[in-house]
N, C-alpha and C positions, 0 to 999 in steps of 0.2 A: 518732637514726640519722644524720641529716644532719651532726651535729657529729662523729660518728666517721668519716664518709666524707670530710670536708673535708681533713684532712691527707693522706689517700691521694691525693685528686685533685690537690692541690698538688704532691705528689712526682712524680706522673706527668707533669704539665705541665712541671715543671722539668727532668725527665729528657729530655723531648722537645725542649726548647729548648737543652739543653746540647750542645756539640760532641761528635760520636761518637768523636773521637780527642783525646788530650791536645794542648793547644796547645804548639808549640815555643816556647822563649823567643826574645825579640828577639835578633838577631845582634849580635855585637861588630863594631866598626869598626876597620879598619886604615888609618890616615891618615898613617903614617910618611913615605911617599914622595909624598903627594898635594900638588900645588901649591895655593896659597892659595885660588884660586877654587873648586876642586873640594872642598877641605876645608870651606869655608863652606857649600856646598850640602849636603854629606853630613851635617854636624853639625846643620844646621837640620832636615833630614828625621828624623834620629835623635832630636833633642829633641822634635819633635812626636809621634813614635811612642811615646816613653817617657811622654809626658803622656796619650796615648790608646792604650794598648796593646791594647785590645779593639775599636778602631774599624778596620774592614777597610780603608776607604779610606785612612786615615792610614798604616797598616802596609803596605798595597799600594804607596803612593807611596814609602815608604822602600825597598821592594824595587826599584822602578823606578829610583830614584836610584842605588842600589848597582849595579844591572844596567847602567845607562848608563856607569858608570865601571869596569866589568869586575870588580866584586867578586862573583864568581859564586856562591860557596858561601854568602856572607852574604845575597845577594839571594834565593837559593833558599829559605832558611829564612824570610825575611820573606814571600815569596809563599806558602809552605806555610801559614803562620799566617793570612794574609789569606784564603786559600782555605777554611780551616776556619771562619773567622769569617763569611764570606759565600759559602756553597757555590753560590749561584745566579749569581754574577758570572763570566762565561766568561773574562775576561781573566786572572784570577789563576792558574788552572791552566795556561793557555797560557804565561804568563810563567814559571811554576814549571818546567814541562817544558822550556821553551826554555833556561833557565839550567842545568838539570841536563844537558841534551844538550851545551851549550857547554862544560861542565865535564867532559865525557867519560863521564857517567853515563847512557848511552843506555838501558839496560834500565829504570832508574828513571824516565826521562823519559816513557816510553810511556803510563803510566797517567794522569798529569795532562793530557797532550795529548789523549788520547781523551776524558777527562772534559770538556774544553773543547769538543770537537766535539759532544758530546751536548747541551750547552747552547746552542750556536750554530754553524750551518754556516759554514765559512770556508775558502776555497781556500788562503789563506796558512797557516792552522793545519794543514790537511790535508797541505800540502806539507812543513811541518816534521815532521809525523808520518811521512810517507813517507821523508824524509831520515834521520830518527832510526832507523826500522826498518832502513834500508840500513846505517847505521853500526853498528847492533847485530848485524849479520850475518843478519837475517831478510829475505833477498833476495826470496823469493817473495811475502811479505806486502807488502814495499815495492813490488814491481812491480804488485800489485793496486791499491795506492793511486795510483801514478803513472798506470796505465791509466785509472782512474776520473777522475782530474783531467784527463787529456788528452781523454777522452770528453766531459766536461762543458764544457770550454773548449779547443778545438783550437788556440787562439792562445797558450796558456800554454807559453812556451819552456822553462821550468824543468821542467815535467812531461815533455816529450820528452827533455830531458837526463837526467832521472832514469830514464826507461825505458831509455835507451841504456846506462846503467850496469848495469842488471839483465840486459841481453842480451849477445850476443856475435856476432862475425862480421858478415855483411851486415845482419842485423837491427839490431845496435847501430849500424852506420854509418848506416842509414836514419833511426834516431831522432835521432842527433846532427846529421845533415844537416838534419833538419826544425827542430831547435832553432836552428841557425845561420841557416837561411832566415828564421825568424821574428825573430831578433835577430842580425844579422851580426857584431857585435862581442862575442859571448859567449865570453869567454876560456877558461873551463873546458871548454866544448863544443868549441872549436877544438883544445885540447890532447888531449882524449879521442878526438876523431875522427881526429886525426893518428896516435895510437897504433893505432887500429883499421886505418887505411889501411896502416900499416907491416906489420901482421900479415897483411893481404890482399895484400901485395906491391905496393901502390900508393904507392911512396916519393916520386915527384915531387909528387903531390898532398899528401902528408903534409908535405913541406918547404914547400910554398906556404902551408899553414895555419900552420905554425910561424913563418913570416916575420912574421906580425902578432901572434903570441902575446905577445911581450914588451910590446907597446903595450897589449894588451887583457887582460892576465892578471887584472887586478883588476875588470874590467867585467862586471857581471851585469845581466840585464834588470830593468826596473822591475816592482814588484809592488804591487798595491793592498793595503796592510797597515797600517791605521791604528794597530793596537796596537804594532807595532814602531816606527812613526814617533813615537808618544807617548814611548817610552823614549828614542829618539835625541834628541828635543828637550830632554831634561834633561841632556844631556852638556855639562858646563861646561869640559871639557878643551880644549886647543888644537885637537886633531883634531875635536872636536865643533863648535867654533866654525867651523872650516874647512868642515865638512859643511853647517852651517847657512848659511854665506856662499854656498856653491855653489848651494844651493836658491834663495836670494834672487836670485842672478845669473841663474838660469834664468827667473825671473819678471820680469827686467828692472829689478830694484831695485838699481841699481849702487852708489849712495851708501851704502845700508845694508849691502850686501855688503862694500864696502871697509872700512867701520867694523869689521865682524866679523873681516875678515882682519887688520887692525891689532891687534885684541885678541888674536887667536890668536898673532901674532908677538910680542906683549909677553910672553906666557906661554912661547913656545918660538921664539926667534929662528932656530933651525936648521931650521924647517919649510919646506923648499925650495918645496913646491907653493904655500904661502901667499904667498911672495915673487913667484912667477910670476903668481899670480892678482891680487895687488895691483897689480903693474906694469900688467897688462892692464886692470884696472878703472880705474886712474887715467887711462890713455890714453883709454879709452872715455868717461870723464867730461869729457874735454877739458881735462885738467890735466897738460900735459906736464912741468911743473916737478916736481910731486909724483911723477910716474912716473919721472923721471930720478933723483930723490932715492931712491926705493925701489930702483931698479936699482943705485945706488952702495952702498946698505946691504946689498943682498941677499947671502945665503950660499947660492948655488945650485950644486950639483954639475953636472957635464957632462950627466948623464942623471937629472933629478929623478924620484923615484918618484911614480907616479900615486896620488892619494888618492881619486879619484872612483870610486864603486861602480857607477854607471850613467850613461849619457849619453842624451840624447833622440834 
């Protein structure tokens, strides 16, 4: 009797351990236009994933590397596979949903983002869910998420900005005003509030807001988001090095920041903000000769584009 039951028991156990959905294949890489540093990082991640295609951490890292370099469709496939391999890891469905949303697949992104939140509460992920609901046209549902975020943390400027987008008239103005009060250089909130002010006939106030918008249009408030930071840290492109350098500069590590700026410029000599930053860093390091040399080499347009996403 035991001999007859043994195969049945094994079959049940194997069925329970198997993924409930077929695993998608590993993504293909598009390296045609990638600079050497980026190509090296992506090829290493892909080689590791091919060697261990059923290891969630290895496949998930491939997704992160692809995500960091804006290979969104390929990253989403890797994240989907990692999610199925390790359904209890909340980062993978978060990343999966994030890449789907970034690729314009808002409706498809909602399920993974909700799955991540069931595994771990996170204001950053809930904010991504709210933003995705809004982009998917599900405005009432988005407003509920923004309201809940603002109720849980009244200092979360992005939640008030999101609420404003779901409202109209004086209510929208009040929400945008609160977002700007919490983070005065919030470019998107400035632009949105200026639009509401115009609708309300408050044109002088709208013009005042727009006078700073060009300076602040890329500036967003900081957010405690370790998952997103982990992806950004893998960006080997010139802009990724620029972002990492700016983080070091904020920490007072000027020499290391200057080194990263130089690496960024080696990859992309036309990166105007990197020249501006390098000149400033060399001057702050007490090296006027290198600052002067950087100035002479610099390719800086009259109004360099801001690359900073937030300022302290």
